[in-house]
C-alpha positions in Angstrom: 10.6 20.4 38.0 13.1 17.8 36.6 14.8 18.4 33.2 14.4 16.1 30.2 18.0 14.9 30.0 17.6 12.9 26.7 16.5 16.1 24.9 20.0 17.7 25.3 22.4 17.7 22.4 25.9 16.5 23.2 27.2 20.1 23.5 24.3 21.0 25.8 24.9 18.0 28.0 28.6 18.9 28.4 27.5 22.3 29.8 25.0 20.6 32.2 27.6 18.2 33.5 30.1 21.0 34.0 27.5 22.9 36.1 27.1 19.8 38.2 30.9 20.0 39.0 31.8 16.8 37.2 34.7 16.2 34.8 34.0 16.7 31.1 34.4 13.0 30.2 31.3 12.2 32.3 29.1 13.9 29.6 30.3 11.4 27.0 29.6 8.5 29.4 26.1 9.8 30.1 25.4 10.6 26.5 26.4 7.1 25.4 24.2 5.5 28.1 21.2 7.5 26.8 21.7 7.3 23.1 23.9 4.2 22.3 22.9 1.9 25.1 19.5 3.6 25.4 18.8 2.9 29.0 15.6 3.9 30.7 16.9 4.7 34.2 20.0 6.3 35.7 20.5 3.3 37.9 21.6 1.4 34.7 24.5 3.7 34.2 26.9 1.4 36.1 30.2 3.1 35.3 29.0 6.3 37.2 29.4 6.6 40.9 26.4 6.1 43.1 26.5 9.7 44.2 26.6 11.0 40.7 23.7 8.8 39.7 21.7 10.0 42.6 22.5 13.6 41.6 21.3 12.9 38.1 18.1 11.3 39.5 17.4 14.4 41.5 17.9 16.9 38.7 16.8 15.1 35.6 14.4 12.5 34.2 14.4 10.1 31.2 10.9 10.5 29.8 9.2 7.1 29.5 8.0 5.8 26.2 6.3 2.4 27.0 4.8 -0.1 24.5 1.1 -0.5 25.0 0.3 -2.6 21.9 2.1 -4.2 19.0 0.6 -5.4 15.8 2.6 -7.6 13.3 1.6 -8.1 9.7 1.5 -11.7 8.6 2.0 -10.4 5.0 5.3 -8.5 5.1 6.5 -8.4 8.7 5.5 -4.8 9.2 5.1 -3.9 12.9 2.9 -1.2 14.3 3.5 0.0 17.8 1.4 2.0 20.2 3.5 3.8 22.9 2.3 5.4 26.1 4.1 8.7 27.1 4.8 9.9 30.6 1.5 11.9 30.7 -0.7 9.1 29.5 -1.0 10.2 25.9 -0.4 7.6 23.2 1.5 7.8 19.9 2.1 5.2 17.2 5.2 4.2 15.2 5.7 1.7 12.4 8.7 -0.6 11.7 9.1 -1.7 8.1 11.6 -4.4 7.2 13.4 -4.0 3.9 16.4 -5.8 2.3 18.4 -2.7 2.8 17.6 -2.5 6.6 15.0 -1.6 9.1 13.0 1.6 8.6 11.0 3.2 11.3 8.3 5.8 10.8 7.7 7.9 14.0 5.2 10.5 15.2 6.2 14.1 16.0 3.0 15.2 17.7 0.1 13.8 19.8 -2.6 14.4 17.2 -2.4 17.0 14.5 -4.0 20.3 13.6 -3.4 20.3 9.9 -6.8 18.7 9.1 -5.9 16.8 5.9 -9.2 15.1 5.0 -7.9 11.6 4.2 -5.9 11.2 7.4 -7.0 9.6 10.7 -4.2 11.4 12.6 -5.9 14.7 12.5 -9.3 13.7 13.7 -9.6 15.1 17.2 -7.0 17.8 16.5 -3.7 18.5 18.2 -3.1 17.5 21.8 0.6 18.6 22.1 4.0 18.5 20.6 6.5 15.7 21.3 9.8 16.6 22.8 13.0 15.5 21.0 13.4 12.9 23.7 10.0 11.4 23.0 10.7 11.2 19.3 14.0 9.4 20.0 12.3 7.2 22.5 10.1 5.6 19.8 13.1 4.5 17.9 15.1 3.4 20.9 12.2 1.3 22.2 11.7 -0.4 18.8 15.4 -1.3 18.6 15.2 -2.9 22.1 12.0 -4.7 21.3 13.3 -6.3 18.1 16.9 -6.5 19.1 18.1 -5.0 15.8 19.4 -1.6 14.7 17.3 0.9 12.8 19.0 2.3 9.7 16.4 4.6 8.2 14.0 7.0 10.0 11.0 8.7 8.5 9.2 11.4 10.4 5.9 10.8 8.7 3.6 9.4 11.4 1.1 11.4 13.4 1.7 15.1 13.4 3.3 17.8 11.2 7.0 17.9 12.1 7.5 21.5 10.9 4.7 22.6 13.2 7.0 21.3 16.0 10.1 22.8 14.4 12.5 23.4 17.3 12.0 19.9 18.8 12.2 18.3 15.4 15.4 20.0 14.6 16.9 19.0 18.0 15.8 15.5 17.4 17.7 15.4 14.0 20.8 16.8 15.7 20.8 14.1 18.4 19.8 11.2 16.1 22.6 11.9 13.7 25.3 12.9 16.2 28.4 10.7 16.1 28.3 10.3 19.9 24.9 8.7 19.8 22.9 6.5 17.4 24.7 8.2 14.5 22.2 7.5 11.7 23.3 9.2 8.5 21.3 12.4 7.7 20.9 10.9 4.2 18.9 8.1 5.8 16.4 10.5 7.3 13.2 11.7 5.6 10.8 14.4 7.0 7.3 14.8 5.6 5.5 18.2 5.6 2.2 19.3 4.3 3.9 22.5 3.2 4.5 25.1 5.9 6.4 27.5 3.7 8.4 29.6 6.2 9.7 26.5 7.9 10.8 25.0 4.6 13.0 28.1 4.1 14.2 27.8 7.7 15.1 24.2 7.2 17.0 25.0 4.0 19.2 27.3 6.0 20.4 24.4 8.2 22.0 22.7 5.2 21.1 19.3 6.5 21.3 16.3 4.1 17.9 14.9 5.1 15.2 14.3 2.4 12.3 16.6 2.3 9.0 14.9 1.4 6.2 17.4 0.4 2.6 16.2 0.8 1.3 17.4 -2.6 -2.0 15.4 -2.9 -3.5 17.8 -5.4 -2.3 18.9 -8.9 -3.8 22.4 -8.7 -4.3 24.9 -5.9 -8.1 24.3 -6.0 -7.8 20.5 -5.8 -5.2 20.7 -3.0 -7.5 23.0 -1.0 -10.3 20.5 -1.2 -8.1 17.9 0.6 -5.7 20.0 2.7 -6.7 23.1 4.8 -3.1 24.3 4.9 -3.5 25.2 1.2 -5.8 28.0 2.3 -2.7 29.6 3.8 0.0 28.8 1.3 -0.6 28.8 -2.4 0.7 25.8 -4.4 3.0 28.1 -6.3 4.6 29.3 -2.9 5.1 25.7 -1.7 6.8 24.6 -4.9 9.1 27.7 -4.9 10.0 26.8 -1.3 10.8 23.2 -2.4 12.9 24.5 -5.3 14.8 26.7 -2.8 15.4 23.7 -0.5 16.8 21.7 -3.4 19.0 24.7 -4.4 20.4 25.1 -0.9 21.0 21.4 0.0 21.3 19.6 -3.4 18.7 17.0 -2.0 16.1 16.0 -4.4 12.5 16.6 -3.2 10.1 13.7 -2.9 6.4 14.6 -3.6 3.9 12.5 -1.8 0.6 12.0 -3.6 -2.3 10.1 -1.9 -4.5 8.9 -4.7 -8.3 9.1 -4.0 -10.6 7.5 -6.5 -12.6 10.1 -8.5 -11.0 13.0 -6.6 -7.4 13.3 -7.8 -6.6 10.2 -10.0 -8.0 11.3 -13.4 -6.2 11.9 -16.7 -6.6 15.6 -16.1 -4.8 15.3 -12.7 -2.0 13.4 -14.4 -1.6 16.1 -17.1 -1.6 18.8 -14.4 1.0 16.9 -12.4 3.2 16.6 -15.5 3.0 20.4 -16.0 4.2 21.2 -12.5 6.8 18.4 -12.1 8.4 17.8 -15.5 11.0 20.6 -15.1 11.9 19.7 -11.5 14.5 17.2 -10.3 12.2 15.3 -8.0 10.6 11.9 -7.2 6.9 11.4 -7.1 5.5 8.8 -4.7 2.0 7.7 -5.5 0.1 6.3 -2.4 -3.3 4.7 -3.0 -5.2 6.1 -0.1 -5.8 4.0 3.0 -9.6 4.1 3.6 -10.7 5.2 7.1 -14.2 4.7 8.5 -14.6 8.5 9.3 -14.3 9.4 5.5 -15.8 8.0 2.4 -12.7 8.0 0.3 -12.0 5.1 -2.0 -8.6 3.9 -3.3 -8.1 3.6 -7.0 -7.8 0.0 -8.3 -4.4 -1.3 -9.3 -5.0 -0.9 -13.0 -6.0 2.8 -12.7 -3.0 3.5 -10.4 -0.7 1.8 -12.9 -2.1 3.7 -15.9 -1.7 7.0 -13.9 2.0 6.1 -13.1 2.7 5.1 -16.7 1.4 8.4 -18.1 3.7 10.3 -15.8 6.7 8.1 -16.6 6.3 8.7 -20.3 6.9 12.4 -19.7 10.1 11.7 -17.9 8.9 12.0 -14.3 10.6 9.7 -11.7 7.6 8.0 -10.1 6.8 4.9 -8.0 3.6 3.5 -6.4 4.4 3.0 -2.8 4.3 -0.6 -1.8 1.5 -1.2 0.6 2.9 -2.3 4.0 0.9 -3.7 6.9 -2.4 -4.0 4.9 -3.7 -6.5 7.4 -3.1 -4.3 10.5 -4.0 -0.7 11.4 -1.4 0.5 8.9 -2.5 4.0 8.1 -1.3 7.0 10.2 -3.5 7.4 13.2 -5.6 4.3 12.8 -4.2 2.3 15.7 -4.3 5.3 18.1 -7.9 6.0 17.1 -9.0 2.4 17.7 -7.2 2.3 21.0 -8.9 5.6 22.1 -12.2 4.2 21.1 -11.7 1.1 23.3 -10.4 3.2 26.2 -13.7 5.2 26.3 -16.0 2.2 26.3 
């Protein structure tokens, strides 16, 4: 069985190349081809000898990440991509264009087992984890398709990154390595629904990435209604883990809060949020829920969302309402994959 060469860190690749009997500088060349020039085949590595390329071909593979579908918003230029992996599974990624640069939101798993009730990604459960290579491949393919560099990466697409912890961690190491794409750790955000032990593990790494915690409920009871993971980890435990992450890294936590009309957008919810967040150095991101046909959740209207935001701001909480991107395409996590799978079974 061939080895996934794009999933090696620079140090690991150096060891592999040494085992093959090649000089050390060859590792740097191969790594640059994979992560700077982002080639899809060994044949494209033209400064390597034919024999060496053949040897690489025999021992290793570059896992394919091929575009199946692309949707482009006529409202704000947001692009949604559906990529087919080497085993036929599909994942989705989103390109968002901002004045400060191109931001890409990628998937970390095929499907998801977390079961958050407002999310299309989790319908159908978890198929498998993505390798570090497949996570990188989404970014590399988008860069090639648009002919521009990506400056910000968000691991907030399909899947729970901390449920795929080792691959996620390796992905971060390779993405931010000076020999590769070299994206600043401060330009990387990872979203988690709150797997407490992994938040503590991540804190030990002392990375400078931003941790975004999917809060979605102002109390343990309300969180449990929307997020099955809350049956395992109490809200108090999750918040303590976030405090620990901030203490270890100095990186302010972002709390994500999907607003569902009549479920978690009341004055009582705002008061409860103020209670748990007012003493924390954090940022609250309000996200009017993206309705999906499998659920009967309704987004709050703009006036209600703004009133909710203003109430929090008056108590000193740093809060924004996330700008809706790609409203005229399958913008929410999992929607494009779900619609593609539905067509594929017809």
